[in-house]
C-alpha positions as a Markdown table, in Angstrom:
| # | Residue | x | y | z |
|---|---|---|---|---|
| 1 | Met | 17.2 | -27.4 | -4.1 |
| 2 | Gln | 17.9 | -23.8 | -4.8 |
| 3 | Glu | 15.2 | -21.4 | -4.3 |
| 4 | His | 13.8 | -19.6 | -7.3 |
| 5 | Ile | 15.4 | -16.1 | -7.4 |
| 6 | Thr | 12.0 | -14.2 | -7.9 |
| 7 | Ile | 12.1 | -15.3 | -3.8 |
| 8 | Lys | 14.3 | -12.7 | -3.3 |
| 9 | Leu | 12.3 | -10.0 | -4.7 |
| 10 | Ser | 11.4 | -7.3 | -1.7 |
| 11 | Lys | 7.5 | -7.7 | -1.3 |
| 12 | Val | 7.7 | -3.7 | -0.3 |
| 13 | Leu | 9.7 | -2.6 | -3.7 |
| 14 | His | 7.4 | -5.2 | -6.1 |
| 15 | Gln | 4.7 | -2.6 | -6.3 |
| 16 | Lys | 4.4 | -0.8 | -8.9 |
| 17 | Ala | 3.6 | 2.9 | -7.2 |
| 18 | Arg | 6.5 | 2.3 | -4.6 |
| 19 | Leu | 9.0 | 0.9 | -7.4 |
| 20 | Gly | 8.1 | 4.2 | -9.7 |
| 21 | Ile | 9.0 | 6.6 | -6.4 |
| 22 | Met | 12.1 | 4.3 | -5.6 |
| 23 | Ser | 12.8 | 4.8 | -9.8 |
| 24 | Ile | 12.4 | 8.7 | -9.4 |
| 25 | Leu | 14.3 | 9.0 | -5.8 |
| 26 | Ile | 17.6 | 6.8 | -7.1 |
| 27 | Val | 18.1 | 9.7 | -10.1 |
| 28 | Ala | 17.1 | 12.9 | -8.0 |
| 29 | Arg | 17.7 | 11.7 | -4.9 |
| 30 | Glu | 14.8 | 13.8 | -3.3 |
| 31 | Ala | 11.9 | 14.7 | -4.5 |
| 32 | Glu | 8.5 | 16.8 | -3.8 |
| 33 | Phe | 5.1 | 15.0 | -3.0 |
| 34 | Thr | 3.6 | 17.0 | -6.0 |
| 35 | His | 6.2 | 15.9 | -8.4 |
| 36 | Leu | 6.1 | 12.5 | -7.2 |
| 37 | Lys | 2.1 | 12.5 | -7.3 |
| 38 | Lys | 2.1 | 14.0 | -10.9 |
| 39 | Gln | 5.0 | 12.1 | -12.4 |
| 40 | Leu | 2.8 | 9.0 | -11.1 |
| 41 | Asn | -0.5 | 9.4 | -11.6 |
| 42 | Leu | -1.2 | 8.5 | -7.4 |
| 43 | Thr | -4.1 | 10.3 | -5.5 |
| 44 | Asp | -3.4 | 12.1 | -2.3 |
| 45 | Gly | -4.2 | 9.5 | -0.1 |
| 46 | Asn | -2.6 | 6.3 | -2.6 |
| 47 | Leu | 0.7 | 8.5 | -2.5 |
| 48 | Asn | 0.7 | 8.6 | 1.8 |
| 49 | Thr | -0.4 | 5.3 | 1.8 |
| 50 | His | 2.7 | 4.0 | -0.4 |
| 51 | Leu | 5.3 | 6.6 | 1.0 |
| 52 | Tyr | 4.3 | 5.4 | 4.6 |
| 53 | Ala | 5.1 | 1.7 | 3.5 |
| 54 | Leu | 8.6 | 2.8 | 2.1 |
| 55 | Glu | 9.8 | 5.1 | 5.4 |
| 56 | Arg | 8.6 | 2.4 | 7.7 |
| 57 | Glu | 11.1 | 0.1 | 6.0 |
| 58 | Lys | 13.3 | 3.1 | 6.3 |
| 59 | Tyr | 14.2 | 3.2 | 2.7 |
| 60 | Ile | 12.8 | 7.0 | 2.3 |
| 61 | Met | 13.2 | 10.0 | 4.5 |
| 62 | Ile | 9.9 | 12.2 | 4.9 |
| 63 | Gln | 10.7 | 16.1 | 5.8 |
| 64 | Lys | 7.4 | 18.4 | 6.2 |
| 65 | Lys | 7.9 | 21.9 | 6.5 |
| 66 | Phe | 6.5 | 25.1 | 5.6 |
| 67 | Val | 7.5 | 27.0 | 2.6 |
| 68 | Lys | 5.5 | 30.5 | 2.3 |
| 69 | Arg | 3.0 | 29.3 | 4.4 |
| 70 | Lys | 2.7 | 26.4 | 2.4 |
| 71 | Pro | 3.2 | 22.9 | 3.2 |
| 72 | Lys | 6.0 | 21.3 | 1.3 |
| 73 | Thr | 6.6 | 17.5 | 1.8 |
| 74 | Ile | 10.0 | 16.2 | 0.6 |
| 75 | Cys | 10.9 | 13.0 | 0.2 |
| 76 | Arg | 14.7 | 11.4 | 0.1 |
| 77 | Leu | 16.3 | 8.3 | -0.6 |
| 78 | Thr | 18.2 | 6.7 | 2.1 |
| 79 | Glu | 21.3 | 4.7 | 1.7 |
| 80 | Lys | 19.2 | 1.4 | 3.0 |
| 81 | Gly | 16.6 | 2.6 | 0.1 |
| 82 | Arg | 19.4 | 3.1 | -2.1 |
| 83 | Lys | 21.3 | -0.8 | -1.4 |
| 84 | Asn | 17.5 | -2.6 | -1.3 |
| 85 | Phe | 16.8 | -1.0 | -4.0 |
| 86 | Ser | 20.0 | -1.9 | -6.0 |
| 87 | Glu | 19.8 | -5.6 | -5.0 |
| 88 | Tyr | 16.2 | -5.5 | -6.1 |
| 89 | Ile | 17.1 | -4.2 | -9.8 |
| 90 | Asp | 20.1 | -6.9 | -9.8 |
| 91 | Asn | 17.5 | -9.8 | -9.1 |
| 92 | Leu | 15.3 | -8.5 | -11.8 |
| 93 | Glu | 18.3 | -8.6 | -14.1 |
| 94 | Gln | 19.2 | -12.1 | -13.0 |
| 95 | Ile | 15.4 | -13.1 | -14.0 |
| 96 | Ile | 15.3 | -11.1 | -17.2 |
| 97 | Gln | 18.9 | -13.1 | -18.2 |
| 98 | Gly | 17.0 | -16.5 | -17.5 |
| 99 | Val | 14.3 | -15.8 | -20.3 |
| 100 | Pro | 15.3 | -17.6 | -23.6 |
| 101 | Lys | 15.3 | -15.0 | -26.4 |
| 102 | Lys | 13.5 | -15.7 | -29.6 |
């Protein structure tokens, strides 16, 4: 018996905030912490937690620097992140295609 397609969904990506982060980065390739925070309506701590989870899996790279004495955090999508996000979307599409239409 073949396993259900939902088993293939990434546990890392199948979370609203992380899916949002990846959706932004897949289009923009990189984004500032403040942009992600505003777009996704997350607190600093919550966003940090989700970014760390994505960084730990090597889906994103985080660069911290100072610009005019202010901290600036840039998040970039990695090739592994792009590949895994694409696979995740493909799996979601397979699920959607299997749902009968009224």
